[in-house]
TIKOL-416391 format. One record per residue: residue number from 0; x, y, z of N, C-alpha, C in turn. Coordinates in steps of 0.05 Angstrom, whole numbers. Example, Ala and Ser with C-alpha at 12.3 -4.5 7.8 and 13.67 -1.06 7.14 Angstrom:
# residues 2
NODE   num       nX       nY       nZ      caX      caY      caZ       cX       cY       cZ
NODE     0      264     -114      156      246      -90      156      264      -66      156
NODE     1      257      -45      142      273      -21      143      258        1      157
//
This chain:
# residues 144
NODE   num       nX       nY       nZ      caX      caY      caZ       cX       cY       cZ
NODE     0       17      -24        0        0        0        0       18       25        0
NODE     1       39       25       14       58       48       15       70       52      -12
NODE     2       76       31      -26       88       34      -53       68       46      -72
NODE     3       43       39      -70       22       50      -88       19       80      -82
NODE     4       19       87      -57       16      116      -50       41      131      -60
NODE     5       64      120      -57       89      133      -66       88      136      -97
NODE     6       79      116     -111       77      118     -140       56      139     -148
NODE     7       34      140     -133       14      160     -139       25      188     -135
NODE     8       39      193     -113       51      219     -109       73      226     -130
NODE     9       88      205     -138      108      209     -158       94      217     -185
NODE    10       73      203     -191       58      209     -216       46      237     -214
NODE    11       34      244     -191       22      270     -187       43      292     -189
NODE    12       66      288     -177       88      308     -178       97      312     -207
NODE    13      100      290     -222      109      292     -250       88      308     -266
NODE    14       62      303     -262       42      318     -276       41      347     -269
NODE    15       44      353     -244       45      381     -235       69      395     -246
NODE    16       92      381     -247      116      394     -258      113      400     -288
NODE    17      102      381     -303       98      386     -332       77      408     -336
NODE    18       57      409     -319       37      430     -321       49      457     -316
NODE    19       65      459     -295       79      484     -290       98      492     -312
NODE    20      111      472     -324      129      478     -346      113      489     -370
NODE    21       90      478     -375       73      487     -397       63      516     -392
NODE    22       56      521     -367       46      548     -360       69      568     -363
NODE    23       93      560     -356      116      578     -360      121      583     -389
NODE    24      118      562     -406      121      566     -435      100      585     -446
NODE    25       76      582     -436       54      600     -446       59      629     -436
NODE    26       71      632     -413       76      659     -404       98      672     -422
NODE    27      117      656     -431      137      667     -450      123      675     -476
NODE    28      104      658     -485       90      665     -510       73      690     -506
NODE    29       60      692     -484       44      716     -478       61      741     -477
NODE    30       85      739     -465      103      762     -463      113      770     -491
NODE    31      119      749     -507      128      755     -535      105      768     -551
NODE    32       81      758     -547       58      769     -561       53      798     -553
NODE    33       55      804     -527       51      831     -517       72      850     -529
NODE    34       97      841     -529      118      858     -540      114      862     -570
NODE    35      106      842     -585      102      844     -613       79      863     -619
NODE    36       57      861     -605       35      879     -609       43      908     -601
NODE    37       59      910     -581       68      937     -572       85      950     -594
NODE    38      103      934     -606      120      945     -627      104      954     -651
NODE    39       85      937     -659       68      943     -683       50      967     -677
NODE    40       39      968     -653       22      991     -645       38     1017     -644
NODE    41       63     1016     -636       80     1040     -635       86     1050     -663
NODE    42       86     1032     -682       92     1040     -710       68     1052     -724
NODE    43       44     1047     -713       19     1056     -727       17     1087     -730
NODE    44       21     1103     -709       17     1132     -713       37     1144     -734
NODE    45       63     1138     -733       80     1149     -754       73     1138     -782
NODE    46       64     1113     -783       56     1102     -809       32     1117     -821
NODE    47       13     1123     -804      -10     1138     -813       -2     1166     -823
NODE    48       16     1179     -808       26     1205     -817       40     1204     -844
NODE    49       57     1184     -848       71     1181     -873       52     1175     -896
NODE    50       31     1159     -890       11     1153     -911       -3     1178     -919
NODE    51      -10     1196     -900      -23     1221     -906       -5     1239     -923
NODE    52       21     1240     -915       40     1256     -930       42     1246     -959
NODE    53       44     1220     -962       46     1208     -989       21     1213    -1005
NODE    54       -2     1211     -992      -28     1216    -1006      -30     1245    -1016
NODE    55      -23     1264     -998      -25     1292    -1005       -5     1299    -1028
NODE    56       19     1290    -1026       39     1296    -1047       31     1282    -1073
NODE    57       20     1258    -1072       11     1245    -1096      -12     1259    -1109
NODE    58      -31     1269    -1093      -54     1284    -1104      -44     1310    -1116
NODE    59      -26     1324    -1103      -15     1349    -1114       -1     1344    -1140
NODE    60       14     1322    -1142       28     1315    -1167        8     1309    -1189
NODE    61      -13     1295    -1182      -33     1288    -1203      -47     1313    -1213
NODE    62      -55     1331    -1194      -69     1355    -1202      -50     1373    -1219
NODE    63      -25     1375    -1210       -5     1391    -1225        0     1379    -1252
NODE    64        1     1353    -1254        5     1340    -1280      -19     1345    -1299
NODE    65      -43     1345    -1287      -67     1350    -1303      -66     1378    -1315
NODE    66      -59     1398    -1299      -58     1426    -1309      -34     1429    -1328
NODE    67      -13     1415    -1323       10     1417    -1341        4     1405    -1368
NODE    68       -9     1382    -1369      -15     1368    -1394      -38     1381    -1409
NODE    69      -56     1394    -1396      -78     1407    -1410      -72     1436    -1417
NODE    70      -48     1445    -1412      -40     1473    -1420      -38     1474    -1450
NODE    71      -53     1493    -1463      -51     1495    -1492      -24     1505    -1502
NODE    72       -9     1519    -1485       17     1529    -1493       39     1508    -1491
NODE    73       33     1484    -1483       53     1463    -1479       67     1456    -1505
NODE    74       53     1455    -1527       66     1447    -1552       83     1469    -1564
NODE    75       80     1493    -1556       95     1515    -1568      120     1523    -1553
NODE    76      123     1513    -1528      147     1521    -1512      164     1496    -1507
NODE    77      188     1501    -1499      207     1478    -1493      200     1465    -1467
NODE    78      211     1441    -1463      205     1426    -1439      214     1441    -1413
NODE    79      239     1451    -1412      246     1466    -1387      229     1491    -1382
NODE    80      220     1504    -1404      203     1527    -1401      175     1519    -1390
NODE    81      165     1496    -1400      139     1487    -1390      141     1479    -1361
NODE    82      163     1467    -1353      166     1460    -1324      169     1485    -1307
NODE    83      182     1505    -1318      185     1530    -1303      158     1545    -1301
NODE    84      142     1543    -1321      116     1557    -1320       95     1541    -1303
NODE    85      101     1516    -1297       83     1500    -1279       99     1491    -1255
NODE    86      106     1510    -1238      122     1505    -1215      109     1486    -1195
NODE    87       82     1488    -1193       68     1470    -1174       73     1441    -1181
NODE    88       71     1434    -1207       76     1406    -1215      106     1399    -1211
NODE    89      123     1418    -1218      152     1412    -1215      160     1407    -1186
NODE    90      150     1424    -1168      157     1421    -1140      144     1395    -1128
NODE    91      119     1391    -1135      106     1367    -1123      117     1341    -1134
NODE    92      123     1340    -1159      135     1315    -1170      163     1311    -1160
NODE    93      178     1333    -1157      205     1330    -1145      204     1321    -1116
NODE    94      185     1331    -1102      181     1323    -1074      173     1293    -1073
NODE    95      156     1284    -1091      148     1256    -1091      172     1238    -1097
NODE    96      189     1246    -1116      213     1231    -1122      232     1230    -1098
NODE    97      236     1253    -1085      253     1253    -1062      242     1236    -1039
NODE    98      216     1237    -1035      204     1220    -1014      210     1190    -1019
NODE    99      207     1182    -1044      213     1154    -1050      243     1147    -1048
NODE   100      260     1166    -1055      288     1162    -1052      297     1159    -1023
NODE   101      283     1174    -1005      289     1172     -977      274     1150     -962
NODE   102      259     1134     -977      247     1110     -965      219     1113     -953
NODE   103      203     1130     -964      176     1132     -953      160     1107     -957
NODE   104      166     1091     -978      152     1066     -983      157     1046     -960
NODE   105      181     1047     -947      186     1030     -925      172     1040     -900
NODE   106      170     1066     -896      157     1077     -873      126     1073     -874
NODE   107      116     1073     -898       87     1069     -902       79     1040     -896
NODE   108       97     1022     -902       92      993     -899      105      981     -875
NODE   109      116      996     -856      132      986     -834      118      964     -817
NODE   110       93      968     -808       80      947     -792       76      921     -808
NODE   111       70      923     -834       67      899     -850       93      885     -854
NODE   112      115      900     -857      141      888     -860      149      873     -835
NODE   113      145      885     -811      151      872     -786      135      847     -783
NODE   114      109      848     -789       91      825     -786       99      802     -805
NODE   115      106      809     -830      113      788     -849      140      775     -842
NODE   116      159      791     -832      185      779     -824      182      762     -799
NODE   117      164      770     -781      159      754     -757      145      728     -765
NODE   118      127      729     -785      114      704     -794      134      684     -805
NODE   119      154      694     -819      175      676     -830      189      662     -807
NODE   120      197      677     -786      211      665     -764      193      646     -748
NODE   121      168      654     -744      149      638     -728      141      612     -742
NODE   122      144      611     -768      136      587     -783      153      563     -774
NODE   123      177      568     -765      194      546     -756      183      533     -730
NODE   124      167      548     -716      155      539     -690      126      533     -692
NODE   125      116      528     -717       88      522     -722       69      544     -712
NODE   126       77      569     -715       61      592     -707       61      612     -729
NODE   127       43      631     -726       42      654     -744       31      677     -728
NODE   128       27      700     -741       15      723     -728       -1      739     -748
NODE   129      -20      754     -738      -36      771     -756      -23      799     -758
NODE   130      -36      817     -772      -24      843     -777      -22      860     -751
NODE   131      -37      853     -730      -35      868     -705      -15      857     -686
NODE   132       -3      833     -692       17      821     -675        7      799     -657
NODE   133      -19      792     -660      -30      770     -644      -19      743     -655
NODE   134      -10      726     -636        1      700     -645      -22      681     -653
NODE   135      -16      665     -673      -34      644     -682      -19      618     -679
NODE   136      -29      600     -662      -16      574     -658      -28      555     -679
NODE   137      -11      542     -694      -21      523     -714      -20      495     -702
NODE   138      -37      477     -712      -36      450     -702      -10      436     -710
NODE   139       -2      417     -693       23      403     -699       18      385     -723
NODE   140       39      383     -740       35      365     -763       35      336     -754
NODE   141       18      321     -766       16      293     -759       34      276     -778
NODE   142       47      257     -766       65      240     -782       49      215     -789
NODE   143       48      209     -814       33      185     -823       51      164     -834
//
């Protein structure tokens, strides 16, 4: 009877230990998920600002291009003169080119880039994440 009680306690201790180990693993996952969502959420306000800047400059360039191309004097003057007479288009298109040269496309897509790179790393661990940084646990692959 003593041996049975000892085995029972040994079995119970082993189960409690594995349960505590799993809880500790989940707390690591929760901490990682909290940090990932924090990083992505911190990137959202600057991303929105850069998207607004890109949208405004793109609209200005499109409007300036429309006025430049519909100008009746366009065919009678040289290209540099037409750019000089349409400074709004010249400045807005130059600004758009400079924004792309300085990497506005990366700043506009920063949260998506972080999430996609994290998905690549998490795929080794049978996990993924959504665009907000929430972890998605995938089922373990079955061996047949």
